[in-house]
mmCIF file of the N, C-alpha and C atoms, coordinates in Angstrom:
data_MODEL
# 
_entry.id   MODEL 
# 
loop_
_atom_site.group_PDB 
_atom_site.id 
_atom_site.type_symbol 
_atom_site.label_atom_id 
_atom_site.label_alt_id 
_atom_site.label_comp_id 
_atom_site.label_asym_id 
_atom_site.label_entity_id 
_atom_site.label_seq_id 
_atom_site.pdbx_PDB_ins_code 
_atom_site.Cartn_x 
_atom_site.Cartn_y 
_atom_site.Cartn_z 
_atom_site.occupancy 
_atom_site.B_iso_or_equiv 
_atom_site.pdbx_formal_charge 
_atom_site.auth_seq_id 
_atom_site.auth_comp_id 
_atom_site.auth_asym_id 
_atom_site.auth_atom_id 
_atom_site.pdbx_PDB_model_num 
ATOM 1   N N  . MET A 1 1  ? 83.144  -25.814 -96.597  1.00 0.00 ? 1  MET A N  1 
ATOM 2   C CA . MET A 1 1  ? 82.425  -27.048 -96.416  1.00 0.00 ? 1  MET A CA 1 
ATOM 3   C C  . MET A 1 1  ? 81.349  -27.225 -97.484  1.00 0.00 ? 1  MET A C  1 
ATOM 4   N N  . ARG A 1 2  ? 80.729  -26.128 -97.907  1.00 0.00 ? 2  ARG A N  1 
ATOM 5   C CA . ARG A 1 2  ? 79.706  -26.218 -98.956  1.00 0.00 ? 2  ARG A CA 1 
ATOM 6   C C  . ARG A 1 2  ? 80.279  -26.753 -100.259 1.00 0.00 ? 2  ARG A C  1 
ATOM 7   N N  . LYS A 1 3  ? 81.502  -26.302 -100.575 1.00 0.00 ? 3  LYS A N  1 
ATOM 8   C CA . LYS A 1 3  ? 82.132  -26.738 -101.816 1.00 0.00 ? 3  LYS A CA 1 
ATOM 9   C C  . LYS A 1 3  ? 82.283  -28.261 -101.837 1.00 0.00 ? 3  LYS A C  1 
ATOM 10  N N  . VAL A 1 4  ? 82.704  -28.838 -100.733 1.00 0.00 ? 4  VAL A N  1 
ATOM 11  C CA . VAL A 1 4  ? 82.861  -30.290 -100.635 1.00 0.00 ? 4  VAL A CA 1 
ATOM 12  C C  . VAL A 1 4  ? 81.507  -30.967 -100.753 1.00 0.00 ? 4  VAL A C  1 
ATOM 13  N N  . ALA A 1 5  ? 80.497  -30.439 -100.103 1.00 0.00 ? 5  ALA A N  1 
ATOM 14  C CA . ALA A 1 5  ? 79.157  -31.032 -100.153 1.00 0.00 ? 5  ALA A CA 1 
ATOM 15  C C  . ALA A 1 5  ? 78.584  -30.987 -101.563 1.00 0.00 ? 5  ALA A C  1 
ATOM 16  N N  . ARG A 1 6  ? 78.797  -29.894 -102.277 1.00 0.00 ? 6  ARG A N  1 
ATOM 17  C CA . ARG A 1 6  ? 78.275  -29.755 -103.641 1.00 0.00 ? 6  ARG A CA 1 
ATOM 18  C C  . ARG A 1 6  ? 78.959  -30.683 -104.623 1.00 0.00 ? 6  ARG A C  1 
ATOM 19  N N  . THR A 1 7  ? 80.241  -30.930 -104.428 1.00 0.00 ? 7  THR A N  1 
ATOM 20  C CA . THR A 1 7  ? 80.993  -31.705 -105.401 1.00 0.00 ? 7  THR A CA 1 
ATOM 21  C C  . THR A 1 7  ? 81.184  -33.170 -105.013 1.00 0.00 ? 7  THR A C  1 
ATOM 22  N N  . HIS A 1 8  ? 80.816  -33.548 -103.817 1.00 0.00 ? 8  HIS A N  1 
ATOM 23  C CA . HIS A 1 8  ? 81.028  -34.922 -103.362 1.00 0.00 ? 8  HIS A CA 1 
ATOM 24  C C  . HIS A 1 8  ? 80.322  -35.937 -104.263 1.00 0.00 ? 8  HIS A C  1 
ATOM 25  N N  . HIS A 1 9  ? 79.129  -35.601 -104.736 1.00 0.00 ? 9  HIS A N  1 
ATOM 26  C CA . HIS A 1 9  ? 78.385  -36.531 -105.593 1.00 0.00 ? 9  HIS A CA 1 
ATOM 27  C C  . HIS A 1 9  ? 79.037  -36.707 -106.970 1.00 0.00 ? 9  HIS A C  1 
ATOM 28  N N  . LEU A 1 10 ? 79.957  -35.820 -107.336 1.00 0.00 ? 10 LEU A N  1 
ATOM 29  C CA . LEU A 1 10 ? 80.640  -35.910 -108.629 1.00 0.00 ? 10 LEU A CA 1 
ATOM 30  C C  . LEU A 1 10 ? 81.833  -36.867 -108.614 1.00 0.00 ? 10 LEU A C  1 
ATOM 31  N N  . LYS A 1 11 ? 82.333  -37.206 -107.424 1.00 0.00 ? 11 LYS A N  1 
ATOM 32  C CA . LYS A 1 11 ? 83.558  -37.990 -107.327 1.00 0.00 ? 11 LYS A CA 1 
ATOM 33  C C  . LYS A 1 11 ? 83.531  -39.279 -108.148 1.00 0.00 ? 11 LYS A C  1 
ATOM 34  N N  . PRO A 1 12 ? 82.492  -40.130 -108.061 1.00 0.00 ? 12 PRO A N  1 
ATOM 35  C CA . PRO A 1 12 ? 82.514  -41.357 -108.869 1.00 0.00 ? 12 PRO A CA 1 
ATOM 36  C C  . PRO A 1 12 ? 82.465  -41.075 -110.370 1.00 0.00 ? 12 PRO A C  1 
ATOM 37  N N  . TRP A 1 13 ? 81.749  -40.035 -110.763 1.00 0.00 ? 13 TRP A N  1 
ATOM 38  C CA . TRP A 1 13 ? 81.645  -39.697 -112.188 1.00 0.00 ? 13 TRP A CA 1 
ATOM 39  C C  . TRP A 1 13 ? 82.974  -39.190 -112.734 1.00 0.00 ? 13 TRP A C  1 
ATOM 40  N N  . VAL A 1 14 ? 83.617  -38.353 -111.970 1.00 0.00 ? 14 VAL A N  1 
ATOM 41  C CA . VAL A 1 14 ? 84.894  -37.800 -112.409 1.00 0.00 ? 14 VAL A CA 1 
ATOM 42  C C  . VAL A 1 14 ? 85.955  -38.905 -112.445 1.00 0.00 ? 14 VAL A C  1 
ATOM 43  N N  . SER A 1 15 ? 85.920  -39.786 -111.472 1.00 0.00 ? 15 SER A N  1 
ATOM 44  C CA . SER A 1 15 ? 86.858  -40.906 -111.455 1.00 0.00 ? 15 SER A CA 1 
ATOM 45  C C  . SER A 1 15 ? 86.674  -41.797 -112.691 1.00 0.00 ? 15 SER A C  1 
ATOM 46  N N  . ALA A 1 16 ? 85.435  -42.086 -113.030 1.00 0.00 ? 16 ALA A N  1 
ATOM 47  C CA . ALA A 1 16 ? 85.150  -42.890 -114.224 1.00 0.00 ? 16 ALA A CA 1 
ATOM 48  C C  . ALA A 1 16 ? 85.615  -42.161 -115.479 1.00 0.00 ? 16 ALA A C  1 
ATOM 49  N N  . LEU A 1 17 ? 85.394  -40.865 -115.534 1.00 0.00 ? 17 LEU A N  1 
ATOM 50  C CA . LEU A 1 17 ? 85.828  -40.074 -116.683 1.00 0.00 ? 17 LEU A CA 1 
ATOM 51  C C  . LEU A 1 17 ? 87.353  -40.111 -116.825 1.00 0.00 ? 17 LEU A C  1 
ATOM 52  N N  . GLN A 1 18 ? 88.065  -39.995 -115.706 1.00 0.00 ? 18 GLN A N  1 
ATOM 53  C CA . GLN A 1 18 ? 89.519  -40.079 -115.741 1.00 0.00 ? 18 GLN A CA 1 
ATOM 54  C C  . GLN A 1 18 ? 89.963  -41.445 -116.279 1.00 0.00 ? 18 GLN A C  1 
ATOM 55  N N  . THR A 1 19 ? 89.292  -42.497 -115.862 1.00 0.00 ? 19 THR A N  1 
ATOM 56  C CA . THR A 1 19 ? 89.626  -43.846 -116.316 1.00 0.00 ? 19 THR A CA 1 
ATOM 57  C C  . THR A 1 19 ? 89.404  -43.984 -117.814 1.00 0.00 ? 19 THR A C  1 
ATOM 58  N N  . TRP A 1 20 ? 88.267  -43.529 -118.312 1.00 0.00 ? 20 TRP A N  1 
ATOM 59  C CA . TRP A 1 20 ? 87.950  -43.641 -119.739 1.00 0.00 ? 20 TRP A CA 1 
ATOM 60  C C  . TRP A 1 20 ? 88.919  -42.844 -120.599 1.00 0.00 ? 20 TRP A C  1 
ATOM 61  N N  . VAL A 1 21 ? 89.213  -41.626 -120.186 1.00 0.00 ? 21 VAL A N  1 
ATOM 62  C CA . VAL A 1 21 ? 90.123  -40.782 -120.966 1.00 0.00 ? 21 VAL A CA 1 
ATOM 63  C C  . VAL A 1 21 ? 91.533  -41.373 -120.939 1.00 0.00 ? 21 VAL A C  1 
ATOM 64  N N  . SER A 1 22 ? 91.967  -41.865 -119.791 1.00 0.00 ? 22 SER A N  1 
ATOM 65  C CA . SER A 1 22 ? 93.280  -42.504 -119.700 1.00 0.00 ? 22 SER A CA 1 
ATOM 66  C C  . SER A 1 22 ? 93.356  -43.730 -120.604 1.00 0.00 ? 22 SER A C  1 
ATOM 67  N N  . ALA A 1 23 ? 92.273  -44.485 -120.673 1.00 0.00 ? 23 ALA A N  1 
ATOM 68  C CA . ALA A 1 23 ? 92.242  -45.683 -121.517 1.00 0.00 ? 23 ALA A CA 1 
ATOM 69  C C  . ALA A 1 23 ? 92.381  -45.326 -122.993 1.00 0.00 ? 23 ALA A C  1 
ATOM 70  N N  . THR A 1 24 ? 91.786  -44.221 -123.413 1.00 0.00 ? 24 THR A N  1 
ATOM 71  C CA . THR A 1 24 ? 91.916  -43.828 -124.825 1.00 0.00 ? 24 THR A CA 1 
ATOM 72  C C  . THR A 1 24 ? 93.366  -43.515 -125.162 1.00 0.00 ? 24 THR A C  1 
ATOM 73  N N  . ILE A 1 25 ? 94.073  -42.925 -124.220 1.00 0.00 ? 25 ILE A N  1 
ATOM 74  C CA . ILE A 1 25 ? 95.478  -42.598 -124.439 1.00 0.00 ? 25 ILE A CA 1 
ATOM 75  C C  . ILE A 1 25 ? 96.307  -43.886 -124.479 1.00 0.00 ? 25 ILE A C  1 
ATOM 76  N N  . THR A 1 26 ? 96.043  -44.789 -123.564 1.00 0.00 ? 26 THR A N  1 
ATOM 77  C CA . THR A 1 26 ? 96.768  -46.054 -123.478 1.00 0.00 ? 26 THR A CA 1 
ATOM 78  C C  . THR A 1 26 ? 96.538  -46.916 -124.712 1.00 0.00 ? 26 THR A C  1 
ATOM 79  N N  . ASP A 1 27 ? 95.341  -46.891 -125.253 1.00 0.00 ? 27 ASP A N  1 
ATOM 80  C CA . ASP A 1 27 ? 94.980  -47.763 -126.371 1.00 0.00 ? 27 ASP A CA 1 
ATOM 81  C C  . ASP A 1 27 ? 95.449  -47.260 -127.739 1.00 0.00 ? 27 ASP A C  1 
ATOM 82  N N  . GLU A 1 28 ? 96.188  -46.164 -127.767 1.00 0.00 ? 28 GLU A N  1 
ATOM 83  C CA . GLU A 1 28 ? 96.687  -45.639 -129.047 1.00 0.00 ? 28 GLU A CA 1 
ATOM 84  C C  . GLU A 1 28 ? 97.512  -46.691 -129.781 1.00 0.00 ? 28 GLU A C  1 
ATOM 85  N N  . ASP A 1 29 ? 98.433  -47.331 -129.081 1.00 0.00 ? 29 ASP A N  1 
ATOM 86  C CA . ASP A 1 29 ? 99.288  -48.338 -129.719 1.00 0.00 ? 29 ASP A CA 1 
ATOM 87  C C  . ASP A 1 29 ? 98.486  -49.535 -130.207 1.00 0.00 ? 29 ASP A C  1 
ATOM 88  N N  . THR A 1 30 ? 97.544  -49.981 -129.405 1.00 0.00 ? 30 THR A N  1 
ATOM 89  C CA . THR A 1 30 ? 96.701  -51.115 -129.788 1.00 0.00 ? 30 THR A CA 1 
ATOM 90  C C  . THR A 1 30 ? 95.921  -50.789 -131.050 1.00 0.00 ? 30 THR A C  1 
ATOM 91  N N  . CYS A 1 31 ? 95.408  -49.586 -131.120 1.00 0.00 ? 31 CYS A N  1 
ATOM 92  C CA . CYS A 1 31 ? 94.651  -49.165 -132.297 1.00 0.00 ? 31 CYS A CA 1 
ATOM 93  C C  . CYS A 1 31 ? 95.554  -49.131 -133.523 1.00 0.00 ? 31 CYS A C  1 
ATOM 94  N N  . MET A 1 32 ? 96.745  -48.589 -133.364 1.00 0.00 ? 32 MET A N  1 
ATOM 95  C CA . MET A 1 32 ? 97.679  -48.506 -134.497 1.00 0.00 ? 32 MET A CA 1 
ATOM 96  C C  . MET A 1 32 ? 98.097  -49.896 -134.976 1.00 0.00 ? 32 MET A C  1 
ATOM 97  N N  . ASP A 1 33 ? 98.188  -50.859 -134.074 1.00 0.00 ? 33 ASP A N  1 
ATOM 98  C CA . ASP A 1 33 ? 98.549  -52.224 -134.458 1.00 0.00 ? 33 ASP A CA 1 
ATOM 99  C C  . ASP A 1 33 ? 97.591  -52.786 -135.501 1.00 0.00 ? 33 ASP A C  1 
ATOM 100 N N  . GLY A 1 34 ? 96.356  -52.362 -135.464 1.00 0.00 ? 34 GLY A N  1 
ATOM 101 C CA . GLY A 1 34 ? 95.366  -52.832 -136.427 1.00 0.00 ? 34 GLY A CA 1 
ATOM 102 C C  . GLY A 1 34 ? 95.633  -52.365 -137.850 1.00 0.00 ? 34 GLY A C  1 
ATOM 103 N N  . PHE A 1 35 ? 96.495  -51.389 -138.001 1.00 0.00 ? 35 PHE A N  1 
ATOM 104 C CA . PHE A 1 35 ? 96.798  -50.848 -139.327 1.00 0.00 ? 35 PHE A CA 1 
ATOM 105 C C  . PHE A 1 35 ? 98.192  -51.239 -139.825 1.00 0.00 ? 35 PHE A C  1 
ATOM 106 N N  . LEU A 1 36 ? 98.816  -52.198 -139.159 1.00 0.00 ? 36 LEU A N  1 
ATOM 107 C CA . LEU A 1 36 ? 100.175 -52.580 -139.533 1.00 0.00 ? 36 LEU A CA 1 
ATOM 108 C C  . LEU A 1 36 ? 100.250 -53.664 -140.610 1.00 0.00 ? 36 LEU A C  1 
ATOM 109 N N  . SER A 1 37 ? 99.156  -54.312 -140.896 1.00 0.00 ? 37 SER A N  1 
ATOM 110 C CA . SER A 1 37 ? 99.211  -55.417 -141.861 1.00 0.00 ? 37 SER A CA 1 
ATOM 111 C C  . SER A 1 37 ? 99.605  -54.907 -143.244 1.00 0.00 ? 37 SER A C  1 
ATOM 112 N N  . ARG A 1 38 ? 100.176 -55.804 -144.023 1.00 0.00 ? 38 ARG A N  1 
ATOM 113 C CA . ARG A 1 38 ? 100.603 -55.447 -145.380 1.00 0.00 ? 38 ARG A CA 1 
ATOM 114 C C  . ARG A 1 38 ? 99.407  -55.164 -146.288 1.00 0.00 ? 38 ARG A C  1 
ATOM 115 N N  . ALA A 1 39 ? 98.246  -55.671 -145.908 1.00 0.00 ? 39 ALA A N  1 
ATOM 116 C CA . ALA A 1 39 ? 97.053  -55.475 -146.731 1.00 0.00 ? 39 ALA A CA 1 
ATOM 117 C C  . ALA A 1 39 ? 96.568  -54.027 -146.693 1.00 0.00 ? 39 ALA A C  1 
ATOM 118 N N  . MET A 1 40 ? 96.977  -53.293 -145.661 1.00 0.00 ? 40 MET A N  1 
ATOM 119 C CA . MET A 1 40 ? 96.540  -51.896 -145.550 1.00 0.00 ? 40 MET A CA 1 
ATOM 120 C C  . MET A 1 40 ? 97.308  -51.019 -146.521 1.00 0.00 ? 40 MET A C  1 
ATOM 121 N N  . ASN A 1 41 ? 96.596  -50.149 -147.167 1.00 0.00 ? 41 ASN A N  1 
ATOM 122 C CA . ASN A 1 41 ? 97.157  -49.170 -148.084 1.00 0.00 ? 41 ASN A CA 1 
ATOM 123 C C  . ASN A 1 41 ? 98.017  -48.186 -147.288 1.00 0.00 ? 41 ASN A C  1 
ATOM 124 N N  . GLY A 1 42 ? 99.169  -47.801 -147.815 1.00 0.00 ? 42 GLY A N  1 
ATOM 125 C CA . GLY A 1 42 ? 100.061 -46.859 -147.140 1.00 0.00 ? 42 GLY A CA 1 
ATOM 126 C C  . GLY A 1 42 ? 99.399  -45.525 -146.854 1.00 0.00 ? 42 GLY A C  1 
ATOM 127 N N  . TYR A 1 43 ? 98.576  -45.050 -147.791 1.00 0.00 ? 43 TYR A N  1 
ATOM 128 C CA . TYR A 1 43 ? 97.881  -43.773 -147.594 1.00 0.00 ? 43 TYR A CA 1 
ATOM 129 C C  . TYR A 1 43 ? 96.879  -43.890 -146.451 1.00 0.00 ? 43 TYR A C  1 
ATOM 130 N N  . ALA A 1 44 ? 96.147  -44.989 -146.407 1.00 0.00 ? 44 ALA A N  1 
ATOM 131 C CA . ALA A 1 44 ? 95.165  -45.199 -145.333 1.00 0.00 ? 44 ALA A CA 1 
ATOM 132 C C  . ALA A 1 44 ? 95.859  -45.260 -143.977 1.00 0.00 ? 44 ALA A C  1 
ATOM 133 N N  . LYS A 1 45 ? 97.009  -45.937 -143.920 1.00 0.00 ? 45 LYS A N  1 
ATOM 134 C CA . LYS A 1 45 ? 97.776  -46.006 -142.675 1.00 0.00 ? 45 LYS A CA 1 
ATOM 135 C C  . LYS A 1 45 ? 98.185  -44.604 -142.218 1.00 0.00 ? 45 LYS A C  1 
ATOM 136 N N  . MET A 1 46 ? 98.670  -43.822 -143.166 1.00 0.00 ? 46 MET A N  1 
ATOM 137 C CA . MET A 1 46 ? 99.133  -42.477 -142.845 1.00 0.00 ? 46 MET A CA 1 
ATOM 138 C C  . MET A 1 46 ? 97.980  -41.612 -142.301 1.00 0.00 ? 46 MET A C  1 
ATOM 139 N N  . ILE A 1 47 ? 96.847  -41.663 -142.958 1.00 0.00 ? 47 ILE A N  1 
ATOM 140 C CA . ILE A 1 47 ? 95.685  -40.874 -142.525 1.00 0.00 ? 47 ILE A CA 1 
ATOM 141 C C  . ILE A 1 47 ? 95.225  -41.315 -141.135 1.00 0.00 ? 47 ILE A C  1 
ATOM 142 N N  . MET A 1 48 ? 95.127  -42.631 -140.933 1.00 0.00 ? 48 MET A N  1 
ATOM 143 C CA . MET A 1 48 ? 94.674  -43.133 -139.635 1.00 0.00 ? 48 MET A CA 1 
ATOM 144 C C  . MET A 1 48 ? 95.664  -42.781 -138.532 1.00 0.00 ? 48 MET A C  1 
ATOM 145 N N  . LYS A 1 49 ? 96.943  -42.895 -138.813 1.00 0.00 ? 49 LYS A N  1 
ATOM 146 C CA . LYS A 1 49 ? 97.953  -42.551 -137.808 1.00 0.00 ? 49 LYS A CA 1 
ATOM 147 C C  . LYS A 1 49 ? 97.825  -41.086 -137.410 1.00 0.00 ? 49 LYS A C  1 
ATOM 148 N N  . LYS A 1 50 ? 97.656  -40.196 -138.389 1.00 0.00 ? 50 LYS A N  1 
ATOM 149 C CA . LYS A 1 50 ? 97.481  -38.772 -138.089 1.00 0.00 ? 50 LYS A CA 1 
ATOM 150 C C  . LYS A 1 50 ? 96.254  -38.539 -137.211 1.00 0.00 ? 50 LYS A C  1 
ATOM 151 N N  . ARG A 1 51 ? 95.164  -39.207 -137.534 1.00 0.00 ? 51 ARG A N  1 
ATOM 152 C CA . ARG A 1 51 ? 93.937  -39.024 -136.759 1.00 0.00 ? 51 ARG A CA 1 
ATOM 153 C C  . ARG A 1 51 ? 94.062  -39.594 -135.360 1.00 0.00 ? 51 ARG A C  1 
ATOM 154 N N  . ILE A 1 52 ? 94.689  -40.745 -135.241 1.00 0.00 ? 52 ILE A N  1 
ATOM 155 C CA . ILE A 1 52 ? 94.868  -41.352 -133.921 1.00 0.00 ? 52 ILE A CA 1 
ATOM 156 C C  . ILE A 1 52 ? 95.771  -40.488 -133.053 1.00 0.00 ? 52 ILE A C  1 
ATOM 157 N N  . VAL A 1 53 ? 96.832  -39.955 -133.634 1.00 0.00 ? 53 VAL A N  1 
ATOM 158 C CA . VAL A 1 53 ? 97.740  -39.069 -132.886 1.00 0.00 ? 53 VAL A CA 1 
ATOM 159 C C  . VAL A 1 53 ? 96.997  -37.812 -132.442 1.00 0.00 ? 53 VAL A C  1 
ATOM 160 N N  . LYS A 1 54 ? 96.173  -37.251 -133.320 1.00 0.00 ? 54 LYS A N  1 
ATOM 161 C CA . LYS A 1 54 ? 95.409  -36.045 -132.973 1.00 0.00 ? 54 LYS A CA 1 
ATOM 162 C C  . LYS A 1 54 ? 94.424  -36.334 -131.842 1.00 0.00 ? 54 LYS A C  1 
ATOM 163 N N  . ILE A 1 55 ? 93.713  -37.446 -131.943 1.00 0.00 ? 55 ILE A N  1 
ATOM 164 C CA . ILE A 1 55 ? 92.755  -37.817 -130.896 1.00 0.00 ? 55 ILE A CA 1 
ATOM 165 C C  . ILE A 1 55 ? 93.473  -38.040 -129.567 1.00 0.00 ? 55 ILE A C  1 
ATOM 166 N N  . THR A 1 56 ? 94.620  -38.708 -129.617 1.00 0.00 ? 56 THR A N  1 
ATOM 167 C CA . THR A 1 56 ? 95.389  -38.953 -128.393 1.00 0.00 ? 56 THR A CA 1 
ATOM 168 C C  . THR A 1 56 ? 95.837  -37.634 -127.768 1.00 0.00 ? 56 THR A C  1 
ATOM 169 N N  . HIS A 1 57 ? 96.252  -36.698 -128.602 1.00 0.00 ? 57 HIS A N  1 
ATOM 170 C CA . HIS A 1 57 ? 96.655  -35.374 -128.102 1.00 0.00 ? 57 HIS A CA 1 
ATOM 171 C C  . HIS A 1 57 ? 95.470  -34.661 -127.436 1.00 0.00 ? 57 HIS A C  1 
ATOM 172 N N  . LEU A 1 58 ? 94.313  -34.717 -128.075 1.00 0.00 ? 58 LEU A N  1 
ATOM 173 C CA . LEU A 1 58 ? 93.118  -34.086 -127.505 1.00 0.00 ? 58 LEU A CA 1 
ATOM 174 C C  . LEU A 1 58 ? 92.718  -34.747 -126.182 1.00 0.00 ? 58 LEU A C  1 
ATOM 175 N N  . MET A 1 59 ? 92.814  -36.073 -126.125 1.00 0.00 ? 59 MET A N  1 
ATOM 176 C CA . MET A 1 59 ? 92.468  -36.784 -124.895 1.00 0.00 ? 59 MET A CA 1 
ATOM 177 C C  . MET A 1 59 ? 93.460  -36.473 -123.780 1.00 0.00 ? 59 MET A C  1 
ATOM 178 N N  . SER A 1 60 ? 94.713  -36.291 -124.144 1.00 0.00 ? 60 SER A N  1 
ATOM 179 C CA . SER A 1 60 ? 95.719  -35.907 -123.158 1.00 0.00 ? 60 SER A CA 1 
ATOM 180 C C  . SER A 1 60 ? 95.394  -34.530 -122.577 1.00 0.00 ? 60 SER A C  1 
ATOM 181 N N  . ASN A 1 61 ? 95.012  -33.603 -123.450 1.00 0.00 ? 61 ASN A N  1 
ATOM 182 C CA . ASN A 1 61 ? 94.601  -32.267 -122.985 1.00 0.00 ? 61 ASN A CA 1 
ATOM 183 C C  . ASN A 1 61 ? 93.362  -32.357 -122.100 1.00 0.00 ? 61 ASN A C  1 
ATOM 184 N N  . ALA A 1 62 ? 92.416  -33.206 -122.493 1.00 0.00 ? 62 ALA A N  1 
ATOM 185 C CA . ALA A 1 62 ? 91.194  -33.375 -121.694 1.00 0.00 ? 62 ALA A CA 1 
ATOM 186 C C  . ALA A 1 62 ? 91.536  -33.911 -120.313 1.00 0.00 ? 62 ALA A C  1 
ATOM 187 N N  . LEU A 1 63 ? 92.460  -34.858 -120.242 1.00 0.00 ? 63 LEU A N  1 
ATOM 188 C CA . LEU A 1 63 ? 92.840  -35.425 -118.951 1.00 0.00 ? 63 LEU A CA 1 
ATOM 189 C C  . LEU A 1 63 ? 93.488  -34.379 -118.055 1.00 0.00 ? 63 LEU A C  1 
ATOM 190 N N  . VAL A 1 64 ? 94.290  -33.509 -118.634 1.00 0.00 ? 64 VAL A N  1 
ATOM 191 C CA . VAL A 1 64 ? 94.886  -32.418 -117.855 1.00 0.00 ? 64 VAL A CA 1 
ATOM 192 C C  . VAL A 1 64 ? 93.791  -31.523 -117.286 1.00 0.00 ? 64 VAL A C  1 
ATOM 193 N N  . LEU A 1 65 ? 92.807  -31.188 -118.104 1.00 0.00 ? 65 LEU A N  1 
ATOM 194 C CA . LEU A 1 65 ? 91.710  -30.335 -117.625 1.00 0.00 ? 65 LEU A CA 1 
ATOM 195 C C  . LEU A 1 65 ? 90.911  -31.027 -116.521 1.00 0.00 ? 65 LEU A C  1 
ATOM 196 N N  . ILE A 1 66 ? 90.629  -32.299 -116.687 1.00 0.00 ? 66 ILE A N  1 
ATOM 197 C CA . ILE A 1 66 ? 89.889  -33.056 -115.671 1.00 0.00 ? 66 ILE A CA 1 
ATOM 198 C C  . ILE A 1 66 ? 90.690  -33.101 -114.368 1.00 0.00 ? 66 ILE A C  1 
ATOM 199 N N  . ASN A 1 67 ? 91.975  -33.397 -114.471 1.00 0.00 ? 67 ASN A N  1 
ATOM 200 C CA . ASN A 1 67 ? 92.812  -33.466 -113.265 1.00 0.00 ? 67 ASN A CA 1 
ATOM 201 C C  . ASN A 1 67 ? 92.919  -32.117 -112.573 1.00 0.00 ? 67 ASN A C  1 
ATOM 202 N N  . ASN A 1 68 ? 92.988  -31.047 -113.354 1.00 0.00 ? 68 ASN A N  1 
ATOM 203 C CA . ASN A 1 68 ? 92.995  -29.707 -112.753 1.00 0.00 ? 68 ASN A CA 1 
ATOM 204 C C  . ASN A 1 68 ? 91.677  -29.424 -112.040 1.00 0.00 ? 68 ASN A C  1 
ATOM 205 N N  . TYR A 1 69 ? 90.581  -29.859 -112.629 1.00 0.00 ? 69 TYR A N  1 
ATOM 206 C CA . TYR A 1 69 ? 89.273  -29.690 -111.996 1.00 0.00 ? 69 TYR A CA 1 
ATOM 207 C C  . TYR A 1 69 ? 89.221  -30.444 -110.674 1.00 0.00 ? 69 TYR A C  1 
ATOM 208 N N  . VAL A 1 70 ? 89.688  -31.679 -110.710 1.00 0.00 ? 70 VAL A N  1 
ATOM 209 C CA . VAL A 1 70 ? 89.704  -32.499 -109.480 1.00 0.00 ? 70 VAL A CA 1 
ATOM 210 C C  . VAL A 1 70 ? 90.509  -31.794 -108.404 1.00 0.00 ? 70 VAL A C  1 
ATOM 211 N N  . SER A 1 71 ? 91.663  -31.292 -108.760 1.00 0.00 ? 71 SER A N  1 
ATOM 212 C CA . SER A 1 71 ? 92.520  -30.609 -107.778 1.00 0.00 ? 71 SER A CA 1 
ATOM 213 C C  . SER A 1 71 ? 91.844  -29.362 -107.208 1.00 0.00 ? 71 SER A C  1 
ATOM 214 N N  . SER A 1 72 ? 91.135  -28.648 -108.047 1.00 0.00 ? 72 SER A N  1 
ATOM 215 C CA . SER A 1 72 ? 90.507  -27.396 -107.595 1.00 0.00 ? 72 SER A CA 1 
ATOM 216 C C  . SER A 1 72 ? 89.219  -27.630 -106.803 1.00 0.00 ? 72 SER A C  1 
ATOM 217 N N  . GLN A 1 73 ? 88.601  -28.789 -106.954 1.00 0.00 ? 73 GLN A N  1 
ATOM 218 C CA . GLN A 1 73 ? 87.320  -29.052 -106.305 1.00 0.00 ? 73 GLN A CA 1 
ATOM 219 C C  . GLN A 1 73 ? 87.427  -29.964 -105.077 1.00 0.00 ? 73 GLN A C  1 
ATOM 220 N N  . ILE A 1 74 ? 88.621  -30.313 -104.698 1.00 0.00 ? 74 ILE A N  1 
ATOM 221 C CA . ILE A 1 74 ? 88.841  -31.187 -103.544 1.00 0.00 ? 74 ILE A CA 1 
ATOM 222 C C  . ILE A 1 74 ? 88.054  -32.493 -103.700 1.00 0.00 ? 74 ILE A C  1 
ATOM 223 N N  . LEU A 1 75 ? 88.168  -33.126 -104.880 1.00 0.00 ? 75 LEU A N  1 
ATOM 224 C CA . LEU A 1 75 ? 87.467  -34.376 -105.139 1.00 0.00 ? 75 LEU A CA 1 
ATOM 225 C C  . LEU A 1 75 ? 88.334  -35.597 -104.849 1.00 0.00 ? 75 LEU A C  1 
ATOM 226 N N  . HIS A 1 76 ? 89.580  -35.407 -104.574 1.00 0.00 ? 76 HIS A N  1 
ATOM 227 C CA . HIS A 1 76 ? 90.474  -36.549 -104.358 1.00 0.00 ? 76 HIS A CA 1 
ATOM 228 C C  . HIS A 1 76 ? 90.523  -36.959 -102.927 1.00 0.00 ? 76 HIS A C  1 
# 
């Protein structure tokens, strides 16, 4: 019971964090769309795509860690 009492105040914060991290993953395509114009240099597109993919991968890992925390802390 103590575990639930200690972590209950975290529920809204963790939920918001899950939403923000999920949004970063979802917005990968939208972000890449900004680099599709012909005016963009091919090298710049390549660099940005690599960085966006890396960030998306990191955010995906972060979401797994957050979800594991939620499961272990009975926050759902």
